[in-house]
N, C-alpha and C positions, 0 to 999 in steps of 0.2 A: 503493500500500499504506499501511497505517497501522501505528502503533506497537502496536496491539492484535492485530495479524495475525502470527502465529507462522511462517506459510509465507513464508519469505524464500529465494527462489532462490540468491541469491549465498552466503548463510551456509550452506545445504545443500550447495552445490558445494564450499565451502571444507572443510566438515567431512567430505565424502566423499573429498577429495583428501589429507587429512593422513594421515600413517603413523607408526607407532611410531618415537619418537625425534625427531620433528618438533617445532617450536615454532611455534604459531599466534600471530601478532603482531596485536594490536588496539590502536589509539591510546588508546581510552577505553572503559571497561566498558560505558557506556550505548550504545556502537555495537554491542556484541555482543548484549546481552540487555535486554529491556524490564522485567522484574521479577526479584525474587530467586528465585522458583521456576525461571523461564526460565533464569536464569544457572546455577543450580544443576543443572539438567537438561543444560545444554551443558557444563558442567564435568565431570559425571559421564560424559557420552559421550566427552569428550577423555580422561578417566582411563581409560576402558575401552580405549581405542586406544593408550594409552601415549604421549600427546602433552601436551607442556607448553604453558602459555598465558602469553604476555607481554603485560602490560597497560602500555602506554607503555614504560618503560625497565625495569621490574621483571618478573622471571619468576615465575609462580605454579606452584608444584609441587603437584599434587593428592594426593600421597601424604604430604606433610608436614602434620602437625596445624596448625602456625603459619600455613602457607600457605593452608590451607583456611579458618581462622578469618579471616585477612586478607581473603581473596576474598569470604567471606560479609558482612564489615563493608562493603567497597567496593561490593558489590551492593545492600546495603540503602541506603547513601548515594546510589547512582546512581538508584535507584528513588524515593527521597525527593526528589532534585532534579528528576526528571521530573514527579513529582506537583505539586511546587510551581509549575513552569512551566505545567503545565495549569491549575491553580487560577488562577493570575494572568491567563493568557489569557482563560479565562472570564469573571472579573471585568471585565477590560478590555473584552470583547465586549459584556457586559451593561450596562456604563456607556455605551459608544458606542451601543448600541441605544436606551438610555433618552434620550440626547441626539438622536437621529434621524441619527446619522452613519454607522451600519452599515446600508447599503441593498443591498449586493450589487453585482453587476456592471450598470453602466448600459448601455441599448440604444446600439447604434452609430449609429443615426439620431435626428435630432430628431424632436419631435411633427409638426412641419410636413413633414418628409420622409417620416415613416411614413404621414400622410394622403395625400401626393401619390403615393407608391408604391402604396397601396391603390387609390387612384382609377385610376391607370395600368393597374393589373392588371385592374380591374373593366372597363375599356374593351374588354378583349379584344385590343388592338393590341400588346401587349407579352409576351413569354414571360418565365419566371422567369430565364432566362439573361440576356435583354436588361435586365431590371430589376436584375439583380446587377451587371452591367457598367456601367449608367448611374449607379448609386448608389455604385459602388466597394465592393461588399461580397459576401460569399459567398452562394451559392444557399441554404444553410440559414438564413442571416440573413434573406433574403427571406421565406422559409417561416415563420420565427418571427414576423417583423413581421406578415405577413398573418393569421396564427393570432391574435396578439395584437389586432389590430384588428377582426377578426370576432367576437372574445370580448367587446370593449368595445361593439360595436353590438348583439350579441344579448343581450337581457336574461335 
């Protein structure tokens, strides 16, 4: 799941389980909501149920105007912090990509092993399971290697 995905089963279960008079405890606001509108919607849902929200050690009372304002300010800062982290991550990845350091996951087998695996498979003497066992990799890895090598040889 991603941060942009509002469908969060754990949160949905927690919101369904709370009853009037309960206090929902969350260590940090950014663990509860991904944006200010999201936080506001969750707070409104809790307020309708008569549930208070504890952020860390302080309890947010949705009926108190000061509590509401403080909650909105915290939500704004939490969203700002998440946006800064995303921006820095994107910057770091673009710098790494420009330097050629961001290449993704590397193949399990070396080029030489990939060629040997393809040659052995082409001989017809070895099954996929045999090749997986011989090269100490999974069957899907053997299939990917064969597919990768057939794409290299076919123009």
